[in-house]
Every structure is written in C-alpha cells, then in structure tokens.
N, C-alpha and C positions, 0 to 999 in steps of 0.2 A: 444599460445592460446588453443595448444594440452596440453601442458604442465597445465597450469590453468584449464582443464575439469580431467584432470589427478588426480589431485587435490580433485576436487570436491568427488568421492568417497571416501577413508577415510574419507570426511568430511558428507557424507548422513550415512555412514556407522556407525561414533558414531553417530548421530543423530538419528540414528533408535534403535539405542540401549538405550541412554538417552532417549527417547521420549516412547518408550514401557516398561522399568521401572518407567516412571513418571506417565503415564497415570494409569498404576495398583498402583501407593502410593496412588493415590486419595483415600479419605474419602470417603467410600460408595460400595456399590456393582450397575453394571445395570443390574442384573434381578433383584433386587428388585427395583429398581427404575422403571422398566419397570412396574413389576405386585402391585406396590405400595399397599394398602393396602390390596389387596386378592392374595397376596404374600404367598405360602405354602411351606414347604420343597419338596414337590413332583415338583410342577410348576418350583421354581427353582433351583432346580436340572434338570429339562428336558431344561431350557434353557442354562446355565451353561455347560450342555452335547453338545447342539446344535451348540454354540457358541467355543467351545471347551476350556472354563476355568476352566474344571475340569482335565485338564493334569498338566502336572508340566512347569513351566514359561518356563523353556530352549526350551522344545520341542512347546511349544506353540508360541515364538520367530523366529525360524528358519520356522514354517509354515507360519506365517505372512510375514520372508522376503521371500520366495520361492512363495506367491502369489504374492508382491510386483514386485516380479522379472518378473512375467509373464502378469504383470499390472492389475490385480485382487487386489481394494484396501478393499473387502468385502460388506456387507453389512451392513446399519444401523439398529441398533437396538432396537432404537422407533420406525423408520418407515418403516423398513421389507424393502426397494429399496437399490439399490446399491447406494456407494458413490458415483461413477464414474457420476452415473446420477446427482444427487444433486449439486455434481461441476459445473457441467457443465448447471445447470439451476442457480444456483447463484453466478459463478463466473464473469460471464460477467457482473453482475451489477457492483460489488465491483473491476472490470478493471475499466467502463469507472467513476467510483466518484474517483477515484485513478488518472487517467489522467488529469480529470479537473480539482484536486485539486493540482496536480503539475504543472498542464500548467499555470492558477492562480498564485502558488506561485513564479514559471520560471521568467515568463514573468512581472511579479511586481516587485517581490524582487530583481534581478541581477539589473537591472536600478537605482532603491532604492537607493540598496548599493551601486552601482557604485556613484551617486549622493551625494551620503551622505561620501567619499571617498574624493570626488573631491573639498567640502567644508566644512573641517575638521574643527571643531572648532568653525563652523561659526552655527547660527540659527538652517538652515535647516538641517544641522549634527544631531543638537540635539534632532531635533522636530524628525527625523527616526531611530536615535538609542531609544527615548523614546518610540514611540511606538510599536518596534520591540521589548522590552522589555516586551510592555504590552499585545502584541500577544501571547509571552511564557506564560505568569504566567496566562491568561484567558483559566479556565478549556472549554475543547472543548463544554463537554453538555451545559453549562452555554450560552457559545454564541450562540449554535444552536439553544435554546430555544428562545433567546433574536432576530436573525434575523427571525424566524418564527414572533413572535408578531409583529416583526417593519414591514415587505415587505410581509405578507401573511395574518396576521389576522387584521390589521389594515388599513395598502394601499391596501390587496388586489391586490397587483403585480404577485406577484409568488404563484404558485403553494406551500403546506404544506407539503404532505405526499406522497408516492408509487414514482416508476418507468414513469407514465403514466397517463394518465387521464382515467379510467374506462369507461367512455362513448364514448371513442374514439376505433375504430374497427379494428387494426393495425396487418401487421403481422410480427411474428417474428420467421424465419429461425435459428435464427445463438444467440439470448438473448439479443445481441447487442442491442440496441432499433435504438438508433442513426446511428449504419453499415445499420441496419435492414431496418431503415426511405429511407438509399439514397437508398441500394440493390433493393428498389420495386418500387421505386420513388415514395413514400408518404410522401411530403414532408410538410402534417402535422403531420404526426410521429416525424419525426426531430424536428420540431419547437417547438412539446408538452414533447420530451424526456427531449432536452436542457433547456428548460425553468422547467422542473423535475430534471435536475442537479441543478441548480446555485447558492441556499441556500445550499445542504448539502457541497458543492464543497468550497465553501466560507468557512461553517465554518470548514472543516477538512482541509484545504488547508493555514490557519493563521498562525499557528505553523512552518510550511516547508516554508513558503513565512516569517517569523520572525528570524531565523537560517537563512535560504538563505541571507539573509539584511545584516545580524552581518560579515557572511564569509564572502559575497562579499564584505563589507566597508573593512576588516580587510585584505583582502589580496590585495585589490586594492591601497590600502591606500600605505602597504608594496611596493609594487611596484613603486607607484608613484617617492617614494626616491633612484629607484636605478641609478646608473650610466648612461644607457645604453639612459636611458627616457631622462636625461638633460642633454644627446649629442645630442639623435632627436630632443629637445628644442633651442640647440646652431645652431642648420644646418639653424634653421624656418623652418621646418613644420609644417601644422595645427594642429590643437589639435586634428582634428578628424581621422586625419592620426595615429597620436601619440596614439589616444586610441584604435585604430579598431589594428594597428600591435601591437604595443610594449606595452599596458599596459593592456586592454583584455587580448592577449592571453596569457601572462605570469601569469594572475590575475587566471585562470581559473578553471587549476588544484584543488586546493583546493575547487573552486566551483562546480566541477561536480562531487567528490568526495564525499562532503555534497549532492547535489542533487540527486544522485546513492543510498545513506543510505535512504534518506528520501522515495526514491521511492520504494524500497523497504520495509520499515513500512509501507506505503499507500498501496502495495497490500495486506501486510498480514492480510486486514480487519479492520475496523472502527467501532466497537461494539457502542461505544456512538452514532455518527453518524446516523450511520447506522439506529438504536433502535428509537431515538428520531423520523427521517423522515419519519421511516419504510421504510426503501430500499431495505430489502431484497438478502445483498449480504451476503458473506461468516463469515464476524465477527459477525452478528444476530446468524447465524448457529452456528458456535462454543460455543459461550454461551451460545445456548440451547444443545450443545451434550456433552461438562464440567458439567451442571446442572444433565442433562440424564443418566453422565456415560457412552457416547455413543462412548466407546474405537475405533470400522473400523472408526468413524466420525473423531474422535481428529487424529486418527494415519496419515489417509490419507489424511487428507487436512493440518496436517502440514508438513508432507511429499513434498506437492507438493507445498507450497509455498515456502520450503526450497529452491527446486530447481528454484523455479524463483526469488529468493531473490539472491542465486549463480549465475543464469546466469546475471543477471544485475551487479553485480560484475564485470562479466565478460567484460561486456560490457564499463565499467566507466574504466576498467585496459584497455581494447586495443581503447577508446577513448583518452587516455594519447598521443598514439604514432599520434595520428591526431594532436592534441592541439599541440602539444611540439615536434619539430621532433629528440632532444637530446633523448627523449625517445627511438625511436626506435634506434638509435646508439646504445644505453646501453644494 
C-alpha cells in the first residue's frame, strides 16, 4: 500500500503538468468569457492581472502547485467563490448518484453474468449477452429521456428532475441527501431522496451493468473448465459449495478490476445524466466551467477526481489479496 501511495505522487505531478497545459490550450479567453460583450482592453487586463494570467506560464504553474500543496484550489472566475466550496456543494450529489448506479450494476450484473456462464450456449445465455450488448450501445441521454417519459411523465411513479422535492423542508448538513435524512431521522426525506435517485441511477448504471455482465460471464466460463472445478464435482460437492468456494472466488479478480474502473468513471461525473435530470453534480458543473474557460474550477475538480480515481485503484489492488491468497504470497 505504501508503494502504491508513493507511485501516486509522480502520477499526480505528471497530471498537473498535462492539465495545466491542456487548460491553457483551450480556445478562448477566461477574461473575455467572463466579460462577454462588455469586454474592453482595460477590463481584460484587470481580470488577467487579478488571476495572474498575465505572468509567464512557468511562474503561473509553480504558483498553482504551491497553492495546491496548501489545499487552496483557487476561486472560480465565473462565480467568484472558492472552488472547494463548490466542490463540497456538488460532489456529494455525484457520489450518491455514482454509488446508486454502481450498486445497481453490480447487484444485477454479477448474478446475470454467472447465470449466463452456467447456461452457456442456451437461450438464456443468448438473451443475457444480447441484452448486455444492447445496454452498451444505447446512448445514455436517449435512455435517460426514455425512462423519464415512461416512468415519470406517463406513469407518474417517479420524480423527473432534481435531488429532492422542493416542497420538502429537509435539513442537509453534509449535502448527502440520503445520509442527511438518516442522521436527522427525517425518514420522509430519505424516501424522497432515494426516489429521486432511481431514474438517474438506472440510466447511468446501464453501461457499467452491461460491461460487468460480459466480464463476469467470460471469467466464470473460463473457471468452469479448470481442473480444480472438475475435481470438486467428482468429489460430490454440492453445486452451491462449488460455486461459492471454487468458481466465484477464482473468477472475481477481473470482475473486481472492471468494477473499480467503472467506479472511477462514475465518480468522475456524468454530464449527460446530470443534465437530463438536473441533478446538480460535478459533471454538469465541469461542462459549464469548460464553456466559460474557468481555469481554477477545471484544474481543481480534475485533480481531485484523479486523486479519487487513484484511491479506488488502490482499494482494488488491496482487494486482490483479500479475494485470492495467492496474490498475498506473491
């Protein structure tokens, strides 16, 4: 774990350099984007001086890194508020949505992949594989609009937009709406927040679900043909014991890797899903920051997402040793 954490340092340094260069290579000017039609040479010069954009790029980079090491992600050019405050306001929404989507993908995808592998070549296997392929190729925005049309507009079972009912007077000390409802024992707020999560999580979790199904099916199908599985069957062990002790445990490593990668992607924000459902997460905020050339927001958010992604990969590596003792021995 120490070695993995140490490797994160050069990764984040390299990312900071690439990110700094990429942001400044974007077409457009943050000062001009802020002032719009009211831009004057004096106004542009004033904003560039205030944010240090008039200094040499190398000096800007070291100033940016020095502030990062002190925990200062800067202030948004568009809104004038600290990036950390915007992050604390919006990242909980993305975390809740990503966890709900990942939970849906894992709880449905792993069993479906296992069932498909156990019935390889049969009609059930064909149906699962075809369904997973359909899930991969269906655009997220199209599925999101379709879900809204059917379950919200036509049937009226679920809410259409937002994270909570505006008529509900709930307390949000952490901005994690489900957790806040549990901590304050406002159970109506918990139920309302979970209802608002259903449609976005289904839309966002469909592609990870399809990928997990296919990886699980391939991994389980490979393990089923191993000698130790045939030996366990010849000893007369029950199918449940063979599945739990021998098949699933040996097939889980590639599945866990896939789940970790999908979790990192989900935590990075979902622009289309958050936009369709007005979910107020970091994906939509990053999209606005790109269009407004808001350098501090882009740099701060992407660096933080990279840290989260690296920590998720660390947890995946640690889980290898918990799942397969041979990894610990190596």
